[in-house]
C-alpha positions in Angstrom: 70.0 -143.1 -90.0 71.3 -142.0 -93.4 73.9 -144.2 -95.1 76.5 -141.5 -94.5 75.2 -139.7 -91.4 76.3 -136.1 -90.8 77.3 -135.0 -87.3 77.9 -131.5 -86.0 80.5 -131.4 -83.2 80.9 -128.3 -81.1 84.5 -127.8 -79.9 87.9 -128.4 -81.5 90.1 -129.2 -78.5 90.5 -132.9 -77.7 87.2 -134.7 -77.5 85.8 -133.0 -80.7 88.6 -133.9 -83.1 89.0 -137.4 -81.5 85.3 -138.1 -82.1 85.5 -136.8 -85.7 88.5 -139.0 -86.3 86.7 -142.2 -85.1 83.4 -141.3 -86.9 85.4 -140.9 -90.1 86.8 -144.4 -89.8 83.2 -145.6 -89.8 82.3 -143.6 -92.8 80.4 -140.8 -91.0 80.8 -137.2 -92.0 81.6 -134.6 -89.3 81.6 -130.8 -89.2 83.5 -129.4 -86.2 82.6 -125.9 -85.2 85.0 -123.9 -83.0 84.3 -120.4 -81.7 88.0 -119.5 -81.8 88.9 -117.7 -85.0 91.6 -120.3 -85.8 93.2 -123.5 -84.5 94.3 -122.9 -80.8 97.9 -124.0 -80.7 98.5 -123.1 -77.0 97.8 -124.9 -73.8 99.5 -126.6 -70.9 100.8 -130.0 -70.2 98.3 -132.9 -70.2 98.8 -136.6 -70.1 97.3 -139.7 -71.6 97.0 -142.8 -69.3 95.6 -146.3 -69.3 92.7 -146.9 -71.6 93.4 -143.5 -73.3 96.8 -144.9 -74.4 95.1 -148.0 -75.7 92.7 -145.9 -77.8 95.6 -143.9 -79.3 97.3 -147.3 -80.0 94.2 -148.5 -81.9 94.1 -145.2 -83.8 97.7 -145.6 -84.8 98.6 -142.3 -83.1 100.6 -143.4 -80.0 104.0 -142.9 -81.7 103.0 -139.4 -82.9 102.1 -138.5 -79.4 105.3 -140.0 -78.0 107.3 -137.9 -80.5 105.6 -134.8 -79.2 106.4 -135.6 -75.6 107.3 -132.6 -73.4 110.4 -134.3 -72.1 109.3 -134.1 -68.5 111.3 -136.6 -66.4 109.2 -136.5 -63.2 107.7 -134.4 -60.5 109.5 -132.5 -57.8 108.0 -130.8 -54.7 110.0 -127.9 -53.5 110.4 -126.2 -50.2 112.0 -123.0 -48.9 114.4 -121.4 -51.5 113.5 -124.1 -54.0 115.1 -126.9 -52.0 113.9 -130.4 -53.1 111.4 -131.9 -50.7 110.6 -135.1 -52.6 110.7 -136.3 -56.2 108.8 -138.8 -58.2 110.5 -139.8 -61.5 108.6 -141.0 -64.5 107.9 -144.7 -64.2 107.3 -147.2 -67.0 103.6 -147.3 -66.4 100.6 -146.7 -68.6 98.5 -145.4 -65.7 100.5 -144.3 -62.6 102.8 -141.5 -61.7 102.4 -137.7 -61.1 104.2 -137.3 -64.4 102.8 -139.8 -66.9 104.9 -141.6 -69.4 103.0 -139.8 -72.2 103.1 -136.1 -71.4 102.1 -133.6 -74.2 100.9 -130.1 -74.6 97.2 -129.7 -75.1 97.8 -127.8 -78.4 100.2 -130.5 -79.7 97.7 -133.3 -79.0 94.9 -131.3 -80.5 97.0 -130.8 -83.7 97.7 -134.5 -84.0 94.0 -135.3 -83.6 92.8 -132.6 -86.0 95.3 -133.6 -88.7 94.3 -137.3 -88.3 90.6 -136.4 -88.5 90.9 -134.6 -91.8 93.1 -137.2 -93.5 90.1 -139.2 -94.7 88.3 -136.2 -96.2 85.2 -136.7 -94.1 85.8 -133.9 -91.5 85.5 -130.2 -92.0 86.4 -127.5 -89.5 84.5 -124.3 -89.1 86.4 -121.7 -87.1 85.1 -118.4 -85.8 81.5 -119.5 -85.2 79.4 -121.4 -82.7 75.9 -122.8 -82.2 73.3 -120.3 -81.4 70.1 -122.3 -81.8 69.0 -126.0 -82.1 65.6 -127.2 -83.4 65.1 -130.9 -83.5 62.9 -132.4 -86.1 61.7 -135.9 -86.6 64.6 -137.0 -88.8 67.3 -134.4 -88.2 68.4 -131.3 -86.3 68.3 -127.7 -87.7 71.2 -125.7 -86.3 71.5 -121.9 -86.4 75.0 -120.6 -86.1 76.0 -117.3 -84.5 76.9 -116.1 -88.0 73.3 -116.6 -89.0 73.9 -119.6 -91.2 71.6 -122.5 -90.9 72.3 -126.2 -91.6 70.8 -129.6 -91.0 72.6 -132.5 -89.4 71.6 -136.0 -88.3 73.1 -135.5 -84.8 74.8 -132.8 -82.7 77.5 -133.5 -80.1 78.6 -130.8 -77.6 82.3 -131.2 -76.8 82.9 -127.5 -76.0 84.2 -127.7 -72.4 83.2 -127.5 -68.8 81.0 -124.4 -69.4 79.6 -125.6 -72.6 77.2 -123.1 -74.2 75.7 -125.9 -76.4 74.9 -127.9 -73.3 73.2 -124.9 -71.9 71.0 -124.5 -75.0 69.8 -128.1 -74.8 70.0 -129.2 -71.2 69.6 -125.8 -69.4 70.4 -126.2 -65.7 70.0 -129.9 -65.7 73.8 -130.3 -65.8 75.7 -128.4 -63.2 79.3 -127.3 -62.5 80.5 -128.1 -59.0 83.4 -125.9 -58.0 86.3 -127.5 -56.1 87.5 -124.2 -54.4 90.6 -123.8 -56.5 91.5 -121.3 -59.2 94.4 -121.8 -61.6 96.1 -119.4 -64.1 98.1 -120.9 -66.9 100.6 -119.1 -69.1 103.9 -119.6 -71.0 107.2 -117.9 -70.0 110.7 -117.8 -71.6 112.9 -120.7 -70.5 115.8 -119.8 -68.3 118.9 -121.6 -67.0 117.1 -122.3 -63.7 114.4 -124.3 -65.4 114.7 -128.1 -65.4 113.0 -131.0 -67.2 111.1 -131.7 -64.0 107.6 -130.6 -63.1 108.6 -128.3 -60.2 105.9 -127.7 -57.7 106.2 -125.1 -54.9 103.7 -124.3 -52.2 103.3 -121.5 -49.6 100.9 -121.4 -46.7 97.6 -119.8 -47.6 96.8 -122.3 -50.3 99.1 -120.8 -52.9 101.1 -122.9 -55.4 103.5 -122.1 -58.2 104.5 -124.7 -60.8 106.8 -124.8 -63.8 106.9 -127.5 -66.4 109.0 -128.1 -69.5 107.8 -128.2 -73.1 109.4 -129.2 -76.4 109.2 -125.7 -77.9 112.0 -124.0 -75.9 109.7 -122.3 -73.4 108.3 -123.2 -69.9 104.7 -123.6 -68.9 103.7 -121.9 -65.7 100.7 -122.1 -63.3 99.7 -119.9 -60.3 97.0 -121.6 -58.2 95.0 -120.5 -55.2 92.7 -122.3 -52.8 89.6 -121.0 -51.1 89.2 -122.0 -47.5 85.9 -120.2 -47.1 83.0 -120.0 -49.4 83.6 -120.0 -53.1 83.2 -116.4 -54.3 85.3 -114.8 -51.5 88.1 -112.4 -51.9 91.5 -111.5 -50.4 95.1 -112.7 -50.5 94.3 -116.0 -48.9 93.7 -117.3 -52.4 89.9 -117.5 -52.2 88.3 -118.4 -55.5 86.0 -115.8 -57.1 83.0 -117.6 -58.6 82.8 -114.8 -61.2 86.4 -115.6 -62.5 85.2 -116.3 -66.0 83.9 -112.7 -66.2 87.3 -111.1 -65.3 89.3 -109.5 -68.0 93.0 -110.5 -68.5 94.0 -107.2 -67.0 91.9 -107.8 -63.9 93.3 -111.3 -63.5 96.9 -110.0 -63.8 96.2 -107.5 -61.0 94.6 -110.2 -58.9 97.6 -112.5 -59.3 100.0 -109.7 -58.4 98.1 -109.1 -55.2 97.8 -112.7 -54.3 101.4 -113.7 -55.0 103.3 -110.5 -54.2 105.1 -112.0 -51.2 105.5 -115.6 -52.5 109.0 -116.9 -52.9 110.8 -119.2 -55.3 110.0 -118.2 -59.0 106.9 -116.3 -58.2 108.5 -112.8 -58.7 109.8 -113.9 -62.1 106.3 -115.1 -63.2 104.6 -112.0 -62.0 107.1 -109.9 -64.0 106.3 -112.0 -67.1 102.5 -111.6 -66.9 102.3 -108.6 -69.2 104.1 -110.4 -72.0 102.1 -113.6 -71.6 99.8 -113.6 -74.6 98.3 -117.0 -73.7 97.1 -116.3 -70.1 94.2 -118.5 -69.3 92.5 -118.9 -66.0 89.7 -121.0 -64.6 87.8 -121.9 -61.5 88.4 -125.7 -61.2 85.3 -127.8 -61.0 83.5 -130.9 -62.0 80.4 -131.3 -64.3 77.6 -133.5 -63.0 75.0 -134.4 -65.7 72.3 -136.9 -65.0 72.0 -137.7 -68.7 74.5 -137.3 -71.6 71.9 -137.1 -74.4 68.6 -135.6 -75.2 66.9 -136.4 -78.5 69.5 -136.1 -81.2 72.0 -134.1 -79.1 74.8 -135.8 -77.0 77.5 -134.5 -74.6 81.1 -135.5 -74.8 84.4 -134.7 -73.0 84.4 -132.0 -70.3 80.9 -130.8 -71.4 79.5 -134.2 -70.2 81.6 -135.1 -67.2 84.6 -132.8 -66.5 86.5 -134.5 -63.7 88.8 -131.5 -63.2 92.5 -131.2 -63.9 93.3 -132.5 -60.4 91.8 -135.8 -61.3 94.6 -136.7 -63.7 92.0 -138.1 -66.0 90.6 -135.3 -68.2 92.4 -136.1 -71.4 92.1 -139.9 -71.1 88.3 -139.5 -70.4 87.9 -137.4 -73.5 89.8 -139.8 -75.8 88.1 -142.9 -74.5 84.7 -141.2 -74.5 85.1 -140.2 -78.1 86.1 -143.7 -79.1 83.1 -145.3 -77.3 80.6 -142.7 -78.6 81.7 -143.1 -82.2 81.8 -146.9 -81.9 78.3 -147.1 -80.4 76.9 -144.8 -83.1 78.4 -147.0 -85.8 77.1 -150.2 -84.0 73.4 -149.2 -83.8 70.7 -148.3 -86.3 69.0 -145.9 -84.0 70.8 -143.0 -82.2 68.8 -143.6 -79.0 70.3 -147.1 -78.6 73.8 -145.8 -79.4 73.5 -143.1 -76.8 72.3 -145.6 -74.2 75.2 -147.9 -74.9 77.7 -145.0 -74.7 76.4 -144.0 -71.3 76.3 -147.6 -70.0 79.9 -148.1 -70.9 81.3 -144.8 -69.9 79.3 -143.9 -66.8 81.2 -146.2 -64.4 84.5 -145.0 -65.8 83.6 -141.4 -65.3 82.2 -142.0 -61.8 85.5 -143.5 -60.7 87.5 -140.6 -62.2 85.3 -138.0 -60.4 85.9 -139.7 -57.0 88.9 -137.6 -55.9 91.0 -138.6 -52.9 89.7 -137.1 -49.6 90.7 -133.4 -49.2 91.8 -132.9 -52.8 92.7 -130.3 -53.9 93.1 -128.6 -50.5 95.3 -131.3 -49.0 98.0 -130.6 -51.6 97.8 -126.8 -51.0 97.8 -126.3 -47.2 96.5 -123.2 -45.5 98.9 -123.1 -42.6 102.7 -123.5 -42.1 102.0 -126.5 -39.9 99.9 -128.1 -42.7 102.6 -127.3 -45.2 105.2 -129.0 -43.0 103.0 -132.1 -42.6 102.5 -132.3 -46.4 106.3 -132.2 -46.9 106.8 -135.0 -44.3 104.2 -137.1 -46.1 105.8 -136.5 -49.5 109.2 -137.3 -48.3 107.9 -140.6 -46.9 106.0 -141.4 -50.1 109.1 -140.9 -52.2 111.3 -143.4 -50.3 111.8 -147.0 -51.5 110.3 -148.3 -48.3 106.9 -146.8 -49.0 107.3 -146.3 -52.7 104.2 -148.4 -53.4 102.2 -145.9 -51.3 103.7 -143.1 -53.2 102.7 -144.7 -56.5 99.1 -145.0 -55.3 99.0 -141.3 -54.5 99.4 -140.6 -58.2 97.5 -143.5 -59.8 94.1 -142.4 -61.2 91.8 -145.1 -62.4 92.8 -144.7 -66.0 92.6 -148.4 -66.9 89.4 -149.4 -65.1 87.3 -149.9 -68.2 86.8 -152.8 -70.6 87.1 -151.2 -74.0 84.8 -152.5 -76.7 86.4 -153.6 -80.0 84.7 -151.8 -83.0 87.3 -152.7 -85.6 84.9 -154.8 -87.6 82.8 -151.6 -88.2 85.5 -149.7 -90.0 85.0 -148.9 -93.7 87.7 -150.4 -95.9 89.6 -151.7 -92.8 87.8 -154.8 -91.9 
């Protein structure tokens, strides 16, 4: 490897900038290419738990993330008319809770990571472009961008999301996306007097869910979710997930949501009325990525492109942050990239496997099909929120965020040892 290796990272959300940041601390130079024309400042609430928080602490970024906290005080499940069924306040825990102690908007965390990554003058961002071709040589990789430009790098890392186009170029169908039968639409709405600092979660029979969450920007983050109880790719008001959702236009998705949620109560009418003014509408079919290998030659996968555990795992952001830290550390620890990639997978694979093991029935169990199922869910939530069975309630919202022994790479840092 060259004395100052050059790495191309595809994707400028969380995993990409985090990787560039850590590589920069080891003296590596990174170029991050992002197909969006500019930095994407939007996004919904995400959280950082367990080992992810420890990585932020080692990076010196935990306080910055804390200052950008959304202010969410806990999670409330609501019933008819918006009545409170059960509530789970934020607890002083680095791993547990439906609402984590560190809650932040995706765009705010991405901004912190991007700013940190460019502070050392070893990271460049290339917006409005993406990788179109990769040809691996003996000593480097020739990359052709969609713009037509060609450049050479020592390594390439795909960190461009669950449906990574870079992964498809290199791995083809070897890695696959496994749908979980749930579709979620995310958007921002104006804050009103009825909004609270809680994550308010409302279900109706048919597998439909409406949530509202606070942010620190004076607006409210909304989601509309639907569950499929038949085969993925079905249609109808039951909330069946369309496997072709990624090909829908925003106008088609708005029409779909109005059809699905037209008779839903609580704040659903308000959200449907706000759809036309929601410039940040984003929708996806929730799934997990299963990849037998996270590297091939000089190309590696990171973040959701490697192992998406899905938003319902509660682990997506923490996995991205920890994975970036481990991949950068292993690259800095080894002379040959093959050994680094092997170490990266050895350390991260058990952590990822745990995160992808969702509780039985998730996500359908939290989005019942029938009124009887919804009533049973409410009974279980009420019980879980009481002091008598509070420990059980805590386990319901405790992903395996700290079940990894983080290596210490501090001795490898340039000018910091």
